N, C-alpha and C positions, 0 to 999 in steps of 0.2 A: 332766251332758251328756257324751255319748260323743264321741270324736274324729271319728268319721264324721259325726255330726250337725253338729258345729262346722265341719268341712270343707265340707259341703254348704251350710250357711248362708253361709259366706264366699264360695263360688263363685257362689251365687245373687246375692249383693250385688254381686259384681264382674262379673257376666255382662253387664249393660247397658252400662257404660262400655267394657268390652273389646270388645263387639260394635260400638260406634261407631268405636273406634280401628281395629279390624280392617277395617271397611267402608271407611274413608278410605284406609287403606294399600293395600287391594286395588284400589280405583279408580285410585290412582296407579300401582301396579304394572301393572295391566291396560292402562292408557294407554301406559305406557313399552314394554311388550311389543308392543302393536299398532304403535307407531311403529317399533319394531325390526323387526317383520315386514314393514312397508311399505318400509323402507329409509331412513327419515329419520335414525335415530340412527347406524347404521353405514352410511356411504356406500360401498356395495360397487361395485367397479369391474368385476368379472366376475360371470358368472352363478353360478359355484361359490361365491363369497363370499356372494352373496345367499341362496343355498340354505342355506349353513352358518349364517347369521344367523337365518334362519327356523326351522331345526331347533333351534338353541339357544333361541330364544324359546318354541318349543313345549315343549321339555323343561322349561324353567323354569316355564312355566305349569302343566304337568301335575304336576310335583313339588310346587309351591306349593299347588295345589288339593288334591291327595291328602293332603299333610302337614297342611294346615289342617283338613280334614275329620276326619282321624284324631285330631289333637290336641284339637280342640274336642269331639269325641264322647267321648274318653277322660276329659276333664275335666268332662264332663256340663254343658257350657255350650250350652244349646239356642239361645238368641238369637245367640250368636256363630257357631254352626254354620250357622244359616239366613242370617245376615248374610254370612258367608264365601261360602256357596254362591250367593247372589243376586248379590253384587258381583263374583264371578268369572265367572259365566255370562252374565248379561244385558248388561252393557256391551259386551263383545266381539261378542256376537250383534247388538246394535243397530248398532254401528259397521259390521259386515260387511253387514248388511241395507241400511243407508243408502248404503254404497258401491256395492252391487249395483244398487239402485234408481236412484240418481242417476247 
């Protein structure tokens, strides 16, 4: 058995548990970043501090999304890739939509 086949076999076996762990971590991070954007975590006293916190949350979100997509695609972990994408895009969208509708 070649090293590449062994590596692919091990990544396929690890893909499912890693996808669950990544999904849970992303949900927690997305919630924290949303609270940071709203102003619950950092109680900004001025408008400039609020904008700075929102920009920081957006940067963290963007880098985390891009890094996770890159890493899971390089490691050929398809379930992890989709889990990362779904848990980073849908919860913030749902929170924003419920906020706008309500």
